[in-house]
N, C-alpha and C positions, 0 to 999 in steps of 0.2 A: 626180737623181743616182744613180749606180750602186749597187745593192745588192751588187755583186760585189766591189768593192774595188779595190785599189790596185796598186802596183807589184809585187805578188806578194810572195814571201818573200825578196826579194833586197835591197833596200837603198835605198830610194827617197827621194825628195825631200821638200821641205816648203815653204815660203813661199806662202801663199795670199792674204794681204792685207797689203801689196801683194804681188803675185805675183812670184816669182823662179824662175829655172831654172838648171840646171847644164849646162855643156858640158865634156865630158871627153874623154880620148883612150884608145884601146885599145892597139893595138900600135904606135902612133905618135900624132901629133897629128891624130886623125881627128875630124871634126865630129860632134857628137851634139846631140840635144835631150833634156834631162832635166827633167821638171817638178818643181816644188817646192810643196808644200802647206803652208800655215802651220799652226802648232800649233793655232790657234783653229779651223781648218777640219777638224781630224782628228776626225770624228764618225762615227757608225754609217753615215751615208749615203755616206761615202767609203770605208767598209770598213776603215779603220784604217791604221796604220803598222807595218811589219814590221821585225824585227831586221835583215834584210838590206838594208833600205831605205837609199838614199843620203839620209839624213835631213838636211833643212835647215830650221831654224826661226828664221831671222834676224829675223823681224818687220819686214822691209823695211830692215834696217840694211845699208848698203853694206859689202861686204867681209866679211860674216858667213860663217863656215865652215859645215860640215855641222850644227853644233848651235847656230848663232847666237852663238857665243862668239868675241869678238875680244880683243885685249890689254886693251881698255878694259872688257869685259863679263865677265871672269872667267877668261880663260885663264891669266893670271898670267905671260905671256911678253912679250918685246919684239915689236912688230909686225914681221912678215916683209915681204919685198919686195912680194909680191902684194897684201897688205893696203894698203900705201902707194899702190901703183899704182891699185887700185880706188877708194880713198878720194878720189883726185884726179880720177878720170874723170867723176864725175857720172852714170855709167851705172847706172840703177836695176836693170838685169838682170845686172850684173856680180857676180862672187863671187870670193872668195879662199880658197885652201887651202894649208895647210902641206904639205910633201912627204909626211908620213905620212898626212894626211887624203886627199890625192889618190890615194895608192896604195890606200887602202881603197876609195875610190870606183871606181877602175879595176877592182879585184877584184869589186866588186858588179856592175858592168856585164858581167863575165864570168859572172854567174849563180851565184857562190859566196860564201858568208859563213859565219862561225862564230857559232853561237848554239844555242838550244834548239828553234826552229821554231814560234814563235807570231807572230801578227799581232794588234796591239792597237788598241783604239778608245776614244775618250772617251765615257762614258755620262753620264746625268743626275747632277747634283750633284758633278761633278768626279771621278767614279769612273773607274777604268781597267778595261776588260773585254777578255777574249780574243775577238777577232773570228774568227780562223781558226787552225787547227793544221795544220802541214805533215805529210802522211801519212809515217809511218816515222821521224819526228823523235823526239828524246828526250822532248819534251813529249807527243807522241802516244802513245808507248810507256808513259809514266807515267800516262796516263788523263786528261790535261788536255783540256778540251773547250771549244768556242765557247760564250760566255755566262758562263763562270767569271769571277768578279771577282778581279783581282789586287790584293792589299792591300799587299804589301811585297816588296822584293827584297833578300836578304841582311840582313833586319832593318830596312831603311829604308822607311818608309811612302811610298807612291806617290800617294795621293789628292791631287788638286790639282796635281800636277806635270804639266808638258807631256808628252804621250805620247812625243815624241822623246827627252826626257830619260830616261824609263823604258826606252825601247829601248836607250839607251846603257848603262844599268845592267845590262840583261839580257846585252848583248854583253860587258860587262866593260871598256868603254872605247869611245872614238870610232872610226870607221873607220880602219884602218891601225894602231891602237894598242890594239885589243881583246884579250880573253883568248885563250889558245890552246885548241885542241881538247882535251877531257879535263878542263879546269878545271871546278870545281863552282860552282853557284849555287843558292840556296835561295829558292823562291817561296812566299809566304804567300797562300793562295787561299781563296775562299769560293764555295760552290755552294748556293743555296737555304738560306742560313743555317748551313750546315755548314762550319766553318773547319778547314783543315788545312795542313800544310807539305809541300812536295815538293822534295827535293834532286835536281837534275838535272846531268848532265854535258854540257857544251857539245860540239857536234860540228861538223865541216865539212859544210855542207849545200849541195846544188845544187837549183836550182828550174827546172822547166820553165815557161816563160811562156805556152805554148800548150796549151789543152785542147780536146778534140773530144768532142762529145756528140751521139748520135743522138736526135732529137726525134720522128721519125716515119719511116715507111717511105721517105719521099721528101725528108726535110729533115735537115740536119746543122748544128749550132751549133759554130762555131769561135771560141773566146774567146782574145783576146790580152791578157794582163795588163800587159805592158810590152815594150819592144824592147831586149833585152840580146843579147849575142853568141849567135848561132845561132837567134834567133827567126825570121828570114826563112826559113831552111831548114826549120824545124819547120812553118811555115805551108805551104810548098810541098809538103812530103811529105804533110801532112794532105789537101791538095786533090788531089794526084795519086792518092791511095787511093780517091777518090770516083768513082762513076759520073758520066759527063759531063752527064747530065740531072738530077742530084740538086740540089735547092735548098740554098743556103748562107746562113745567117745569120752574118755576121762581127761579133762583139761587141767593140766598142772602148770601151764605157762604163767610165769610171773609169781608163782607160789614160793614164798620165802622160807617155808619150813614151819616150825612150831614144836608142839609136843610130840615126841617120837612115839609115845604109847598110842597116840591117836592115829599116827601114820600106820602103825602095825594093825590097829583096829580097822582102819580103812582097807588094808590089804585083805582082811578077813572077809570082806564083801565079795572078793573075787577068787579066793583060794579055799580049798578044803583042808585047812590046817597046814602045818609044815613051817619051815624056816622062812623068816622074812629078812633077818640080818643078825650079825653078831658084832659085838664091839668090846674093846678092851676097857677095863676099869681098874687101873693100877696093875696088879699082878693077876687079876681074875679076868676070865672071858665070860661074857654074858650073851645070852641069845634072846631074840625076839621072835615069837611064833604067832602065826595066824590061828584064829579059832576055826574049828571045822564047820562045814555046812555052807560055805559061800557059793555064789553063782559061778560055776566053772564051765558053763555051756555057752553063754552069750558071747558073740564075737566082741573083742575088746581092743581098742586102739588108744594109746596114751599120747597126749600132745605135750611136748616140752620145748623150752627155749633157754636162752642164757639167763633168764630170771628164775628158772626152776632150781631151787636150792635145798640143800640140807635134807630135812625129813622128806621133802617132796622127791628129791633124788633117790633117797632110800626106797620109797614106795615104787617109783618107776623102775629102779634097778631090780627090785625083788620080782615084780611082775614080768620083766624082761627075762631074767635068769630062769625063772620057773616055767618059761614058755607059755605064760598065760596071756601075754599081750604083745602087740607090735607097737614099738615106740617110734613116733614120727615128729619131726621138728628140727631143731638145731641143738648143738652141744650145750649141755647144762652148765651151771655155774662152777661146780667143783668144790663143794664144801663137805669134806668127809671126816673131819675131826670131831671128837666128842668132848663136850665140856660139861662139867657138873658144878653146881654152886656150892660154895663153902661159907657158912655163916661164921663171922668173926666175933671176937669178944664184945665189940662195941655195937653189934647188931648189923653192921654193914655186911655185904655179901660179895665175895670174890668168885668169879667164874674162871675155872682153870681147865686146861685141856688134860684129859686122862688117856686118850687113845684115839683110834680111828674105827669107823664102822666098816663092815665087809658084807657084801651081798651074798646070797646063797651060792653064787658061782665063784666066790672068792675074790671079787673085784673091790677096789677102793676108788673113790672119785676125787680125792684131795688134789686140788689144782687142775687135774685133767678134765673133770666132768664126765658125764655119761654121754656116749655117742649113740644117737638114735639108730634104729634099724633102717629107717629111711630119712636121710638128711634133706631138708627142703631148702632150696636155693633162694637167695634174695629175689623178691618180686613174685615168688610163688605164694599162693593162698594156702596156708598151712591146713586150715580146716577142710578145704576142698580136697587136698591131697589125702588127708586122713580119712575122709569119707570114701574116697576111691579105694583106699586100702581096705577099709572096713567092708565094703561091698563084695570084695573078693574073698573074704575069710569064711563066711558061712558059719552056722551053728557048730559048736564042738560036741563031739560025742562023749 
């Protein structure tokens, strides 16, 4: 699994066992794939859960919202229309959101959240540790660093709590109902046995989901943390800035998915048009296509692992089927079903499965996942293996 982590500092998903995903809308009812990692799977190998994450820890409970809370499990409210619809559906991938929760998720997919800028992970003994710190965030400016142990938030102990619950405490409430920018939160921290308190002001933060790193004179690593609004454009700009014969490692490890339109847009960076995927929507079949004019000459290797999910699997599968890339790593998560959000009369939103997506080669990944061209064994360095493969490809004609 990826050492790099999760959905970035934006707001991500949760339910790993059984697995569950979120389908949200942006400027309308647009189809998305959003992964959900269960609280029990939030470990160092997953890189943690961030304040901005569209957090879902429903533990497989149908209709659980972003924090696994329903009227029966602690919300203290009457069930809304979406919960009732989901509970009747028998759809294990379905999910229900109140209007406020859904608005928070929509904002998260736009790459913006209110918080202090930390990503958390579960460590040994139920401890909560800082996995990453967003550069320039309140936490970064206060000197909080990866590896610091978080002991309490506003005086409430966090040991043993689900990481998703701690994230909610940092945000000051669930998505859509969290605290405002400028509100204060006190973190009780420990570093190598030195304990101290840090009072931070929350801020409105934006996260870039794409990072580019030059590994050598002829190799560039492009890392995609998740697919939020604008991710596809970031990938295209990153590729356009490269020399046409420069080798590219496209790192999708630990990528939980996101907006499927952004994944198709990212595919446009490497393809000269053509099919990316098809999916069922009721009785209709819909197709996703790449835009023409992408870089089709640079050698390309895609890195995947068990945390590569949903829209990230779609992108990797399309590049693999189209013969554009060699895929290296371990078998991916296996989320191939398609959900769309349905707004209910009371404003709540029910996410319901409408079908499965299919790669250009006719494959689906539900449950089985994508099998890499080169499977890396335990103990092998995935990036080193990928660079070896890349060195043998050479520019494409």
